[in-house]
N, C-alpha and C positions, 0 to 999 in steps of 0.2 A: 570414579564413584566415591573415592575418599574425599575429593574436593567437594562433591555434592553434600556429603554428610557434615562437612565442616562449615558449609556456607550458612551464615546466619539468616534468619527470616528478615526480609527487608521491611522497613517502615515500622518495626516493632510489633507487627501483627502476631498475635498468639498462635501457637501451633494448631489449636482447635479451629480458628478462623481459616487458616491455610487449608486444612483438610476439608472443611465443609465447603469452602469456595471451590476447591478442585472437584468435589463430588457434584456440585451444582453445575459447574461448567460442562461436566459430562453430559448432562441432560440436553444441553444445547448442541453438543457434538453429535449425538445420535441421529437426529433428523437431518442435520447438515451432511454428515458422512454418507448417509443413505441417498439423499437427493443428489449429491455431487457424483456419486457412483452412477446413478441413472443418467446424468448429463454426459458423462464420459463414455457410457455404453458398456459398463462392466458390472459384474456381480456386486451387490451392495456390501458384501463382506470384504471385498477388496478395499473399499473406502474406509470401512470401520477399522480393519487391521492396519491400513496405512496410517490412520490417525493415531492408533496406539503406538506404532513403531516410531513415528516422527516425534510424538510427544515424549516418549522415553529418552530418545537420543538428544533432543533439543534441551531437555532438562539437564543433561550432563554437559553437553558441549556448547550450548547457546550462551549468548552474551546478555540477554535481557530476562532476568528471573521474573516469573509470574506471567509471561506472555504465552498464550496458547497457540501452538502451531499444529496443523493437521492437514488433511485433504481439503482443498479449497476450490470453490466454484469458479473463480477467475482462471484457475489453471485447468480445471476439468473441461472447460469450453474449448481449450486449445488441443485437447486430446481426441476429440470426436472423430475427425477425419483419419487420424493415425490408426485408431482402433478399428474403424469401419473398413479402411482400405488394406491394412496390413495385419491386423490381429493384435491380441493382447500381449503377446510375447514382445512385440516391437515397443509396446508401451512400457514394459519393464525395462527394456534397454534404454529407451529415451529418458526414463526416470533416473537411471544410473548416470547417464551422460549429463543430465541437468544438474545433478549433485556435483559432478566433477567441475562443471563450469562455475557453479556457485562457490565451490571451494577455492577455485583459482581467483574469483572475484575478491574473496576475503583475504587471500594471501597477498594479492596485489593492492590491498587497502583501497578498494573502490567505494567504500562506505561514505567517504567524504563527498561524493557526488550528490548526496541527499541535501547538502547545504544549498544547492541551487533550487530546491523546492520551497517556494514561499508559503507563508502561513495561510493565505487565501486558498491555495491549491489543496493544502492538507484539510482545511475545513470543508472544501467542496468534496474531497474524497470521502470524508466521514459522512457527510449529509447524503451523498449519492448512494453510499453503501446502505445507509439506513432505509432509504427509499426502495432500493432493490430488494432488500430482505423483506420489507413489508409487502411489496408487490408479489414476491414469491410465496408468501403465506396465503395470499388471497386465493391461489389455485386450490388450496386445501378445502375451500368452501364450496367448490363446484359439485353440484348434485347432492349436497348435504341438507338435512332438515334442521329444524329449530334446536334440537339437543346440541348440535355442533356449536351453534352461536352461543347458546346458554353456557356451555362448558368453557368456551374461550373467555366469556365475560366473567364466569366464576373464578377461573384461574387468575385473571387480572385483579379481581377484587381481593383474593387471598394474598396475592403478591404485594399489594400496596396497603393492606390493612393489618396483616399479621405482624409486621414490625412494631406496631403499637403495643402488642402484647409482650413480645420479646424479640431481640435481635441476635440471640445466641445461635439460632438455627436459621439458615437462609430461607426466606419466604418462598422462592421459586421451587425449592425442594419439597416443602410442605404442600404447595399447591399441586404439584404433579402427583404426589402420593395420595392426596385427598381426592383428586379427580379420578385416579385409577380405582380407588375403593368405591366411589360413587357409581362409576360405570359398571363395575362388577356386581354391585348389590342390585341395581335397577336394570341391569342387562340392556343398557342404552344402545341404540343402533348407530354407533360411532366407530369409524375406522380406528384400528389400533396399529401399533408399529409392526406387529406380526403380519397384518394384512397387507401392509405396504411392501415389506421385504421379509424374506425368510431368514431368521436368525439361526445360524448353524455354529455350534461351539468348537469346530475343528481349528487347530492352530496352523498358521502358515509354515511352510518349510523353506529352508534355504535352497535357492535354485539359481542356475545360470540361464539367462534367457535363451530359449531354443530358437535361435536365428542364425543365419549364415554370417560368419565374422569376415565380411568383405567390405571393400570400399563402397560398393553399391549400397550396402546396408547402412553404412555411416552417413552417406549422403541422404538417405531416406529419413533417418532419425535426427540428424544435426539441426535442420531448420526448426523442428518441434522442440528440441532440447534448448536451443538458443532462446526461443520465444518463452518457454516455460521458465528458464533461468532469469530472464529479464523481468517477467511479470512477478515471479516469486521474490526477486530482489526488491522491486519497487513496493509491492504490497507489504512485505516483511518490514522494511525499514520505515515505511510510513506508519505502520502500526507501532513499531518501536518508538518512534517520535511521540506518538499519542500517549503510549503507556508511560514513557519518561516524563511527559508533561503532567499526567495524572498523579504520578508518584513523586514528582519534584526531584527526580534523580537523573543522572546521565550515565548511560551504559555504552559499551563498545559495539559500534555497528559492524566493524570488520569481524569481530568474534562471533556475532550473531549470524552473519551471512556464511561464515565458515561452518558454524554449527548446522545451519540449514543444509549446506552442501553435504556434510557427513550424513545427516539424517536421510536425505533423499537417496544417497548412494546405497546405504544399507537397506532402505525400504524397497528399492528396486530389486535387490538380491533376494528379498523375501516376498516377491510377487505383489508389490504395492505400486500405487500411483503417486506422482510427485505432489508435494504440498508446500505450504508456507504459513506465515502467521495469519491469524484470523482476528479482525478488529472486534467483532461482536463478542465472541467468546472471551477474548482478552479483556475487554471492557467489563464484562460481567464478573470475571474472575477477580480483577483488581478492585472493583466496586464492593465486592463482598469480603475483601480482606486478603485475597491471595496475591501477595507481592513477592513471594520467594519461590525457590525451586520446589519446595515441598508441595505447593498447590498444583503445579503442572505434573509432578510425579504422581500425586494422588489422582489427578484426572486420568492419566494413562492407566494406572493400576485399576481404578474404579471401572473404566470402560472395559478393560480386559476381564475383570471379575464378573461384571454384569453379563458379558457375552458368554463366558465359560461356565459360570456357576448358576447364574440367574437369567439365562437366555429366555426361558419360557415366561418369566415375569416381565422382562423387558418387552416381550411381544404383546403383553396385555396393556401397556401404557397407551392411553388414548392419544391419537395424534392432535386432538383439540387442545390437550394440556400443553403439549410441546409447542403448538402454534401460539398459545397464549404467552409462553415464556419468550419465544422469539419476538413477539410483538412488544413485549416489555423491553427487550434488548433494543429494538428499533427506536423506541421512545427515549431510552436512556442515552444512546450514543449520538442521537441527532443533536447538533449544537444550537439549541434554542436561544441561548444568550447572544449568539452572533446575529440572529434575526432582529433582536431588540436593539442591537447597536448599529444596525445598518444606516440610520439617518446620520450618525456621527462618523462613519467610516468613509475613507476616500472612495469616490465612485469607481475608479479603475479597479480597486481591490474587490469591491462588490461584484463588478462585472466579471472578473476572473473567476470568482467563486461560483457564480451562477452558470457561467460557461462550462466550468468543470463538471458541475452537477448535470447539466443538460446533456453533455456529450456522453458521460458515463451511463446515464439512464437510457439514452437512445441506443448506444452501441452495446450496452451491458459489458463493457470492457474498461476496467479500472485503469489499465496502463495507458490506453489511448487518451482518456480524460485527463489524467495527470500530465501526460506529455503535452497535450494542447494547453493546459493551464500554465505550465512552465514556459512554453513558447510565447503565449500571450503576455505573460508577466515580463519576459525579456524584451519583447517588442515595445511594450508600454514604457518600460524603463529607458530603452534607447531613445524613444521619442521625447520623453520628458528631459533626458539628459541633453539632447540636441537643442531643445528649447531654452536650456539654461546657459547656452553659450552667448556671451556678450560681445558684440562687434561695435567698436568705437572708431569712427572715421574722422580724420583731420586733414585739412588742406593747408599747406604752407607754400605759397608761391607755386612753383612747378613741381612740388613734391607732395605726393599723396601718402598719408600714413594710415594704416589700419591696425588697430590693436585688438587682439583676441584674448578673451578671458573665459576660461572654462575648459571642459574636456573636448578634445578634438579627435573624433573617430570617424568611421566611414560615413555615417549619416550627417553629422555636423560639418565634416570636411567637404562633402558634396554641395551643401548649401553655401559654404564659403566660396567655392568655385563659381557658383552661379551669381554671387553678389559682387564679384570683383569685375570692374569695368576695364576690360583689356584695352579698349580704344578710347579711354578717357583723356581729358585735356590735361595731361601731366607728363613729365619726362621721367620721373623717378617714383617708384613705389617702395615703401618700407612696410614690411609685414612684421609686426611685433608680436611674437609668440611667447614672450617671457612670462606672461600670466596664463598661458594655456598648458594643457597636458596632452601631448601627442601620444595616443594610446595604442594605435595599431598601424600595420604596414600600409593599409589603404590610405590613411591620412598622409603618410610619407610620399606615396606615389602622387597623390593629388597636389601636394605642395610642389613637387617637381614639375607637374604639368602646368601649374600656375606660373612657375618660373620660366618654363619654356615658352609659353604663350606670350608672356610679357616681352621676352627677349626677341621673339619673332616679330613683335610689333614695335621694335626699337625702343623699348623702355628699359631703364636701369632698374634692377630689382635687388633689394637687400632684405634678407629674412633673418630675424634675430630669434634664436631659440633659447629655451631654458638650458642651462649648462648640462643637466643630466639627460637631456633628450637630443642633443646635437648629433651624437653618433648614430642613434637609432633612426632619427627622422630624416637623415640625409643619405641613408643607404641607397 
């Protein structure tokens, strides 16, 4: 806690901006925490108190100041079958195990694995998330009359016009307060937060999950915990990369994932669900000036106070106002500039971006989309690298010389094998690899196979390697 108090506000943001940004981010956390609880099949207060607990701990132990972490939809989806088949106590145990796995990830410094995620995949991740959030908001319009549409439109109008008067107070905060007052004065037939979920001001207690501590229990929760840890890892570090880019800073991935682990462990012991970083809430927090730990601390304390002291007023907030805020978030986090640059970008990067978006939107699973995007990028890179290999053939009497320039790996080496004429009209073959880079063991095996085939066909063969690859290539 002392380190927290000594931490300066990043980016020179004044304390007032940090506090107001944190309060505004809370408005986005309320509907998300409630909806994610419904997805997981638990009481809405579980999601709310999980968000409070995770936010408090990540503020102290996290590596990325200003990034909002809480209960997450991508992780809630993975909890459905566990809660349905085994009950909520097993969810608490899985949350604790998830935190332990993430803590070990951070200790083992696995944050560097995010270096393998290209920019096109990150862009696809952001755009897909914006689309998913937007689609999720459309469900709130089902069965609603015109006041719902009018209030959402009014919320957006205030959000984008109020900054012309002053930027000292975040416009989403003003919009929500204004819409709540309007709905109370005119008694509009619009659903409120209280009608969606019952807000109870009771505090969670420390507990040890009421489950059998046996190997059978471990085998039940381990697959869920591994999935939750991996999804939380990927979504947290992708969000961290986005926030680092927004703030032009570089923060520790390993420290952040360790902090997430600690937060999930403690949350599990207080009857909560596992969570991770949230792109939408983090983006709105940073955009409004929340770049330090004060903003996330404010968000946690604000959410706690709103539930404990002003729970009945929170219940009166129209869902339409919160839907308007979330739609603003969708518009703000979507990368519109990328769409404008598409004609100038390499086609393969654009393909990877759209493929990532399509898979995420279809599966509603961010981890699967990101994994596919990384695999596509790797395959495209391998194909392009293989095509850069230059093969120069020379014939001198009965000697055939092949000079290779470029990276020699499993793909390009197999093509080399196909291009060598084993039964050609020559007695000796010289394979000059001094200008090539033998990068994997597959290439070494293929070179040995070439040598054996030529000798079986009574050809003399000489292979010249770069000095630094002789030992590796001839294993």
